[in-house]
N, C-alpha and C positions, 0 to 999 in steps of 0.2 A: 253294586252294580259296576262293572268293568267299563272303562272308556273303550269305545269301539275303533276309534281312529288311533288308539295307542300304538306307539312304538315305544320301546322301553326307554330311547332317548328322548321322549316328549313329555308323557305325562304320568305323574302319579294321578290318582283319581281326581281330576280337576273337576277331582270331584265334579163426574160424569153423569153426571146426570144424563140420562138419555134425552130429555127435552130440557130446553132452556128457557127461563122465564124473561119477562120483558125487562127485568133489572139488568140483564146480561147484554142489552142491545149494543153497546158500544166498546164491549170488552172482548179481547181474543178468548175463545172459549174452548174447553176440551170436555170429553165426556167420561164418566166413571163407568166401570163396568158393574155386572150385577154380582158383587162379592158378597157373601155372608159374613161380615165382621163388623167392628164398630166404625170402620172408615165410611165417612160419608162421600161427597163427591171426591173423585181423583183431584189431588191438589196440584197447583202450579208452583214450582219452587224456583227461588232466585237468590242471589246473593253470592258472596265471594266464598262461603263455606256452606256446603249442603251435606247433610247426613242421609244415607239410604241404607235399608235393611232388607236382607234377603231371607225369606221365611216361608213356611208352608202355611196355606190360608184356605179355608173352605171356599168353594166356587161352585155357583149355580149354573147350569146349563140347561135351559129349558126346564123340563120337570125333574132334572137329575142334579145331584150334588156331588161334587168330586173336591179333591184337594189339589189347587194350584200351588206353584211356587211363585211368590209375588216379590215385587219390590214395593216397600212401604204398605204392603197389604193390599194392593189393588192389581188387578190385570185389565189393561196395561197398567204400568207403574206411573208415578207422577210426571207430568210435563216439566222438564227443566227449561226455563226461559233465561238464557244468557245472553251475553254480549260480545261482540268482536273487540279484541284487545284485553279482555278480562284476565286476571290471574285467579284461577279456580281451585280449590280445594273439595273433592268429593271423597268423603269418608263412608265407605261401604262396609257394612258389618254382616257376617255371616252367621246367621242363626240356624242354619242347617246341620245335619249330622255327616255331611260330605264336602268336599272341597267345592268352592264356588268361585266366581269370577265377574267382572263386568268388562266388556269390550266397548269402546266408544266408536260406533261405527261411522267411518268417513272422516274422522276428526284427525287432524295433523298434530301430533305430539312426540314426545320422545319415546323411544321403543320400549323403555321399562315401565311407562305409564298405559301401553296399549291394551293390556288386560287378557292376553292369552297364555294360560298356564303352560309352563314347560318351554315357551319360546321367549316371551318377554317379561315373565315374572312367575314365581312358584306357584300361584293361586292363593286364594284366602281360606285358611283352614277353619274348620267349625270353631265357633266362638271368638273368631278373630276379626279385626277391622284393617283394612288396608286404606291408605290415604292416596288417592290419585291426585297429583299437582301438575298443572301445566297452564300455559298461556293459550288463550284461544285466538287463533290465527286466521279465521275464517268466518262466514256467516251463512245462514241458510236453514234448510229443514234437514234433520238428522236424526237419529235414533241410537239406542244402546241396548245392549242384551248381554246375557251370559254366554261365555265361550266354554262352558264345563258341561260335558255329557248332554243329556236331554233336557236340560234346565229351560233352555230357550224355548223349547215346544211347550214345556209345562208353565209357562207364563213369565219368565224373567226378561221383559222387554218393556220399553218406555221410549217416548218420544223426546226430542231435545230441538229446541227453536233457537238460533243465534241470530240476534239482531245486528244489523251493520252499524258502525259508526257513522259513516255517511248515509244521508238519506236513502232510504230503500228505494231502487228504481222501479219497483212494482207497486203501483197505486192500489188501494183496496180499502173497503169500509169496515169489513168484519172478516175473520178467519176461523176455520176449523181445521184441526188435526183429524186425519181419517186413517186409523191404523187397521188393517186388514191382516188378519192372522187365522191359523187352522188349528182347532183345538181337538185333541183325542183323549178318549178314557185309556188308550193303550200307550204303553211306553215306547220309546224310541227302540230299546233292545228288544221288545216283543214284535215290533214292526219289521225290523231287521231279520229276525229269527224267521218270520212267516215268509218274507220275501226271498229268503235263501232256500227255502224248501220248495217255493211255488211262486216264480216271478211275476205271475198275473194274479196273485192272491186277492188284491183289493180291486181288480177290474171286473165290473159286472156289466160291460158294455161291449162284449166280445161279439163278433159276427155269428149269426145263426144261421140255420138252414133256410130260413125265409131270406136272409140277407144274399145268400148265395143264389138263390132262384131268381131274386131280383136282378143281380148282377149278370146272371147268364141270359136273361130276357133282354137286357140292355146291350151286352157286350157279344154275347154268343156264348155257348157252352164250353167250348174249348179254351177261348181267352180266360173266361172266369175260373175254369178249373186250373189252367196253367198257374194264374195268379195266386190262388189259394196253395197249390203245391209249392210255390216259390217261398211264399212266407213260412209254411210248414217246414221246408228243408232247412231254411234259416233259424228254425226254432224261435221266431219272432212273431209278433202279432202286430197289425197296422192300427188296432185300436190300443196299442199300449202308449198312451199319451201321458200319463202320470203314474208314478210308481204307487203313490198312496192316493186315494180318490174320497169322494164324499161318503163312502161306505164307512170309512173310519174317522173323517173328519167333519166337524161342524165347523163352518166358516163364520167368523165374527168380524163385526165392524166396531172398533173401540170397545172391545171386550163383551159385545152383546149380540145375542143371535138376530135372525132376520126377523123373528116373531116379535122380539122385544122392540125392534125398530128405533135404532138411534136416530135422534132427530136433531137438526141445527135449524135455528129460526133466522129469518131474514126479512127485510122490507123491500117490496117490489122497487127496482131500480137500482139496488145497491150492487157494488162489485165485491163479490165474495171470494176469498181466497181459500181454496181446499188444498191441505197439504197431505197427500196421499203417501203412505209409507207401507210397503209391503213387508210383513214380518213373518208371513206364512213361511214355515221351514221347507216345505215340499211344494208350495202352490203357486202357479201362475193364474193370473186373473186378467179379464178384459173389462175395463172400466168405460161405462157410459151413463149420461144421465138423460134419458129420453125427454125430449123438448128443450134441452139446453145444449148449446155448443160450449166447448171448454177450450180456452186459450192457455196452452202450456206456457209457463214463464220460467220454470226451474226444473232441473234434472239433477239428481243426486246432490242437492244443495247448491247447485251451481246456475246462476242466471244465463237464460238462453234468449235469443232473438224470438219473440212470441210467435207461436204455431197454433192456427185453429184447427181443432179436430173434433170429430164425434165420438171417438173411441180410442183409448190405448191400451197395450198390454204391459203388465208390470209383473216383473219377475221377483223372487225372493230377494231381500235387501235393498231393492231400488226405490227411489223416490221421485216423485212428480209434483210439483205445485202448479195448480190450474186457477184462471180466473172464470168465474161465471157470472152472468148478469140476468137473474130472473125478472122478467119485466111484469109477469102476470101474478095475481094474488091466489096461486095454488100450490099444491103440493108438487114436488119432482122426486122421483125415485133415483137414488144413487145405487147402481146396480153394478156389482163385481161378480162376474161369471167365470167359473173356472175354465181354464184351457180344454180340459176334457169334457167340460159340460155336465159334470156328475154333480155340482153344487153350486151355490152362490152366496154371497153376503149381500145384505141390502140395509139402506138407511133412507133417511128422507131429508130434504130441505123444504121447509114449509113456512108459511107467515104466521101460523099460529099452532100451539101446542096441540097434538091429538090428530092432526090431519095426515093423510097418507095418500099416496098415488098408487096406481096399478103396478104390479110387478111384472116385467115383461117375461114372455115365455122363453124358456131356454132353447137356445138353437141346437140342432141335431149335433152329436159329436162328430168331428171330422175323421178323416181315415189318413194314415201316412199313406204316401205313394212311393213307388221306386225312384221317382225324381227328388222326393224329399230326402231319400236316403243317399243320395249322391250317385245315383246309377247312371250309366250312360244312356239309357233309353228313358224318355221323359213319360211315355206312355205304358202303363203297366201292362196292358193287354196286346202290346206288340211283340213280346218275346215269350218263349216257353221256358219251361223248368230246367231244361238241359243247358240254357245259356246262363245259367246261375253262376257257374264258375268264372265267366268272363265278367260278371257284374259285381260280385262280391265274394269275398275269401272268408269263409267261416272258420272260426278258431275250434280247436279240438275242445271237447268237454271235459276238461280236466278238473278234477275236485280241488277247490281251493278252501283253506281254513278260514273259519270266522276269526275276524282280526280282532282278538280281545286282549292282547297282551298289553302290559303297562308301557308307557312311553315317557321318557324324559329327555329334555332337549340335550343336555349334558355334552358329551364330547362327539357330537356329529362330525362327520367327516365333510370336507368342503369340495364342491364340485368344481372343476377347472373353469375358469372364466371362458365362456364358449360364445360362439355366434358365428355368423357367415359373413364373409366379405364380398366384394363385388359391386356391382352398380347398386347405388343407393337410391332409394325412392323418395321424393319429397314428402313431408309429413302430411300434407294434405290430401295426398293421392289416395284414389279409390279405385283398387283394381278388382273387377268384378268377373274376369276371366276365369273359367274352370281350371284347376291344377290337378294333374294326375297324381294319385297317391304315390308316395316312394315305396320302395320294395321293402322297407322295414314294416312288419305287421304287428310289432309290439309284442309278440309272444303270447303265451297262454292267458295273460291278464287282460287280452283283448278279443272280445268275441268275434268281431268282424271288422273290415275296413271298408269304407266306400270306395267307388271307382274313381271319383273325384270330389273335390271340396271347392268352393268358391265363396266370395264375399256375398252376403245376402241381406246387407243392411237396409237395402231399399225395399225389402219385401216385409210386409205386415206380420207373417207368420201364419202357421197352420190355423185354418178356421176363421180367417179374418180377411177382409177386403173384397168379398164378393157379394156383398148385399147393398152397395151403394154408398155406405157410410165412409166418411174420411177417416183413416187410421193413422195414428203417429208411426213414423218409422225412424230408424236411427239416422239416416240421412236428412231428416228434418232438423236435427239439432245442430245449432250454430251458437258458439258463446256469445254473449252479449258485447264482450270486449276481447280484442285478440290478446292472447297471453304472451308474456315476455320472451320465453324461451321458444324461439322459432328456429332452433339449429336442426339441421339435417341429423337424423339418428347415425351415429358413428358405427353402430354395431346392431346386428338384428339376429334373432334367432326364434324358432317356434316350439310351441309344447303342444303334444296331442292329448286331447280329452278322450280317454279311453274308459272302457269298461266291459264285464262279463255279466249280462243281464241275467243268465241262466242261474248264476251263483250269486248275484247280487253283489259284485264287487267292482268299485269304482277307482279309477286311477289316472295318473298321468304317465303317458308313454309306455302304458301296460304295465307300470309299477306302482303299486300301492304303498301309501307312505311307511307302513311298518316294515316294509322290505328294501327300503332305501335308507342310506345314511348319508346322501349327499344333499347339500344345500345348492340353491340357485345364486350364483354370485353376481352382484352389480358393483361396478367402481363407482365410488362416490363422485357425483358431479357429471357423470356421463349422460348423454342423451342416447337412449337406445330404443329398438323396435322389437315388440314382443308380438308374435302371431300365434293366435289360439286357433287350433284346428280340432273340429269336432268330429271324430270319427264314430260317434254313437248316434243312435236314433233319438235321444232325447235332447230337451233344451237344458242348458246349464247356465247359471249365473256365476261369473268368476269375479272374486273379490280380492284385491291386493290391499293389505293393510299398509298404512303409513305414507302412501304416495298416491298422486293422481295419475290415472291413465287417461291420456288424451286420445279419444276415439277417432281413429283415421277414417273419417266418412266422407272426404271430399270438400271439407269445409275451408282448406287452405289455412290461413291465419286464424280462423275462427273455430278450429277444434273444440269440441265440447269436451269438458272434463268429467270424468266419471270414476267412482270409486268400486262400482259393480257393473259389469258388462254382461248382456244377455247373448249367448251364442247358440244359434239353432242348429239342428242336425245337418251334418256334412256342409257346415260353413267355415270358413276362414275369416276371422276378425283380427284386424291390426291395430295395435295401440301403440303410442309413443309415451315414453316414461322419462322424467328428470329425475335421476337416483340422487336426491337431495337429503335423504332421512337415513343417516348411519344406523347400523345395527340390524339385529334379526327381526323379520317380519314374516307374518303368516300370509300364505297365498293359498286359496281353496275355492272348491265350488260351494255356493251358499245355500245348497240343497243339503238340509243337514244329514240326511241318511247318506248321502253320497260323500260328504266331508268324513262322516263317522267310519265309512268302509274304505277310505283310502285316497280320496280325491283331494289331497292336502301335501303342501310343500312348504319349506322354510326359505324365504328370500333373504340373503345377507347383503347388505351395502357395506362395502370394505373402504376405509380409508387407506390412501397410499402409505400414511404414517405407521400403520400396523404392520408393514413388512411385506404385504402382499403385492402382487402385480398391479401396475396402474397403466 
């Protein structure tokens, strides 16, 4: 199977018990998956030397049996329990017949230990063992996964908890890791092939004649018709909320289906820490526990000032830690509903094994609007189809080849150190004013451009915030303590998230990774501002390896640090970065199919001693 993100300069084929007994009352607990092998509960591994093995293992999903790609025989893999300041050696053996890898997501470490084949190391060949060695410089909730082909979707992921040296500022009586994933019997390659032939292949929630009649009765026949014609002219669909839906995915909680009902026990009155980790490769989910408020205390492994909410959205690769305090002796449903409402994962908190609570009904799937798409009109029914050219610029439907060539990092050219000068904005600044799109339409690699983009960190996102529940938004996030580097960014630049949905090609600035030989260059030690501009109608989660992104959400000296940032359609998100990690690093959308088809770059942090500009 060829790597789909491959550029010849990048990759050679890089390549639990559900219910806990009373004996576990005072221990941090994790769940196993329903894997058909000799492994019993998923283990917790600690110590200075840990051995991990990647292999194929039978895996049961409901009434079906498949073959998963596993870490130490389970899905998810074993929980690593480490400590801040520890010197760790992780020996990873590859028992597959293809190259594999492990990336330590969100962990600060030397570039050569980051685990991205072709960028930071060659990959782990079949039958070989690679030893990752580094000092742990942080604490919190993290995870690790394969960075090779479709192995992440096939089951190569596991949680990591790093305990602090100092007493944990978050008080709790017990904890559970909750890993949310999307399982499919189809491969990543086959999914991409289907989407290239038909972009809405997995979408069975499209508007019907009945929807049109309802819209016409509500808005009038002409406005309703104009709205449908506009979407048709753009060759887009307002129900296109997820590239891959519940038609192809079974949504799992700790490796278990909703019917299997993963369960964590509690005693009424306890403070329970739930460590949510979204490992779904293409899925955004909205998390709530009916009957319980959640206090968010950590985001992406970083402590934040506590925020009480009823619901939060989590995108691929993000993590959130919450505290809940059930007072009643009854069961509570942990409900993780997909953004497009095509499916859900479900688990239970209960005082006794075997208890269950009602599963909430799924909400109707939302619809994209012209305002969501960055149009100058905020009411879809206010303008007719002939105004479309003033609102959106459609790209020609040029045929683009399926990106299957091999890539190897090798002799990649280096992009000039770039950025814009002029008036700088303080790091805590939150600019929510709409910005007109530049004249650059990013070429045939981009299907369309919005009329304007703007900061939307104070918005909960499509389908949320209209039912009275308090929803977490990015402007709620404030670090628990101010971070030391409060310098004003000395350089700023922007990158556009682009794509051609008709051909299912995703890119940056209209250029997919296999078509560019340039790296993005940072100067070692500099403080810079990076602006992500989403020119697409899809949400993306942007992940920078090796360095923190300080989310510029208006929190001043208390900017939250994140390793993965969710960017809504037609949104501009600004992050500040201290380039304190020399070497090459991956930067990409964490939706696996987007990364595989081109939404990937190499960021290189250059030291002045290397002879480069400083």
